[in-house]
C-alpha positions as CSV (number, residue, x, y, z in Angstrom):
1,X,101.2,85.5,93.4
2,X,99.3,88.3,91.7
3,X,95.3,88.9,92.3
4,X,93.4,92.0,91.5
5,X,89.7,93.5,91.9
6,X,88.1,96.6,90.6
7,X,89.8,98.5,93.4
8,X,93.5,97.1,93.7
9,X,95.9,94.5,92.4
10,X,97.8,92.7,95.1
11,X,101.4,91.4,94.3
12,X,102.8,88.8,96.6
13,X,106.7,88.2,96.2
14,X,107.6,84.9,98.3
15,X,110.8,84.7,100.2
16,X,113.6,83.7,97.4
17,X,117.3,84.3,97.4
18,X,118.7,87.6,96.6
19,X,122.0,88.8,95.5
20,X,124.3,90.1,98.1
21,X,126.0,92.9,95.9
22,X,124.6,95.6,93.9
23,X,125.2,94.5,90.2
24,X,123.4,90.8,90.3
25,X,119.9,91.4,90.6
26,X,118.8,90.6,87.1
27,X,120.8,87.2,87.8
28,X,119.2,86.6,90.5
29,X,115.7,87.0,88.7
30,X,116.6,85.0,86.3
31,X,117.8,82.0,88.4
32,X,114.7,82.2,90.4
33,X,112.4,82.4,87.4
34,X,114.2,79.4,85.5
35,X,114.0,77.5,89.1
36,X,110.2,78.2,89.1
37,X,109.7,76.9,85.6
38,X,111.6,73.7,86.4
39,X,109.8,73.1,89.7
40,X,106.6,74.7,89.4
41,X,106.8,75.8,92.8
42,X,108.1,78.9,94.4
43,X,111.2,77.9,97.0
44,X,114.2,79.5,98.7
45,X,117.1,77.9,96.5
46,X,120.7,78.7,97.7
47,X,122.5,79.4,94.2
48,X,126.2,79.5,93.9
49,X,126.8,83.0,93.3
50,X,130.1,82.8,91.8
51,X,128.8,80.3,89.0
52,X,126.1,82.4,88.1
53,X,127.3,84.6,85.5
54,X,129.4,81.9,83.4
55,X,126.3,79.7,83.7
56,X,123.8,82.4,82.2
57,X,126.5,83.0,79.5
58,X,126.8,78.9,78.8
59,X,123.1,79.0,78.5
60,X,123.1,82.0,76.2
61,X,125.7,80.4,74.0
62,X,123.6,76.9,74.1
63,X,120.3,78.8,73.3
64,X,118.8,76.3,76.3
65,X,118.2,77.8,79.8
66,X,118.6,75.1,82.5
67,X,118.6,75.5,86.3
68,X,121.3,77.5,87.9
69,X,124.1,75.9,90.2
70,X,123.2,75.5,93.7
71,X,125.4,75.6,96.9
72,X,123.0,72.9,98.3
73,X,120.8,70.1,96.0
74,X,117.7,70.8,98.4
75,X,115.9,74.1,98.9
76,X,116.2,75.8,102.2
77,X,113.2,75.9,104.4
78,X,112.7,79.8,105.5
79,X,110.8,81.6,108.3
80,X,110.3,84.6,106.0
81,X,106.7,85.5,104.8
82,X,105.7,86.2,101.7
83,X,106.1,90.1,101.0
84,X,102.9,92.0,99.4
85,X,102.2,95.4,97.7
86,X,98.9,96.6,97.2
87,X,98.5,99.0,94.4
88,X,95.4,101.2,94.3
89,X,93.2,101.0,91.0
90,X,91.1,103.9,89.3
91,X,89.1,104.8,86.2
92,X,87.0,102.5,84.0
93,X,90.0,100.5,83.1
94,X,90.9,99.6,86.5
95,X,94.8,100.5,86.2
96,X,96.9,102.4,88.9
97,X,97.2,106.0,88.8
98,X,100.4,106.2,87.1
99,X,98.8,104.9,83.9
100,X,98.6,108.4,82.7
101,X,97.3,112.0,83.3
102,X,94.2,112.2,85.5
103,X,91.2,114.0,86.0
104,X,88.8,114.2,89.2
105,X,84.9,114.0,88.4
106,X,83.4,117.0,89.8
107,X,80.1,115.2,90.9
108,X,79.1,116.0,94.2
109,X,79.1,112.5,95.2
110,X,81.6,110.7,92.7
111,X,85.0,111.6,94.0
112,X,86.5,108.8,91.3
113,X,89.7,109.6,89.2
114,X,90.0,108.9,85.5
115,X,92.9,108.6,83.1
116,X,92.6,111.3,80.5
117,X,93.1,108.6,77.6
118,X,90.1,106.7,78.9
119,X,87.8,109.5,79.0
120,X,89.1,111.3,75.9
121,X,90.8,114.3,77.5
122,X,93.8,116.0,76.1
123,X,94.2,118.2,79.2
124,X,92.3,119.0,82.5
125,X,89.2,120.9,82.0
126,X,87.9,123.5,84.5
127,X,85.0,121.3,85.5
128,X,84.5,117.8,84.3
129,X,81.7,115.0,84.9
130,X,82.1,111.4,84.3
131,X,79.7,109.6,82.1
132,X,77.6,108.1,85.4
133,X,77.2,111.4,86.7
134,X,76.3,113.2,83.5
135,X,73.4,110.4,83.2
136,X,72.1,111.1,86.5
137,X,71.9,114.8,86.1
138,X,69.7,114.3,83.0
């Protein structure tokens, strides 16, 4: 689940089966995404971890992505709740701060951050006012 406002982007990750080692995270991501495409719902599926690599290889060889092997035919009921991340957004583009270098408006009541790219800057000036503060000073 992804939702956004002008101030933030919220990303919800429902509980799903994850790898138990440090190398199969990509396979589990593909298996969970495939399961969602086929079932149109997020559910906790108990994948057969031993068969994931060979199943993925067969899908690639056949050029057809089909659901991954399971240990149980039914999805498991889990008590876990969705895990949420909230990412603050800035600037007139409403993207996160890590989108690029940013400059803080020097307007007394403003306090808004802007990406250099969005306001046409190449480097940080000594003093800078956003468009709204520049208009209010006129």
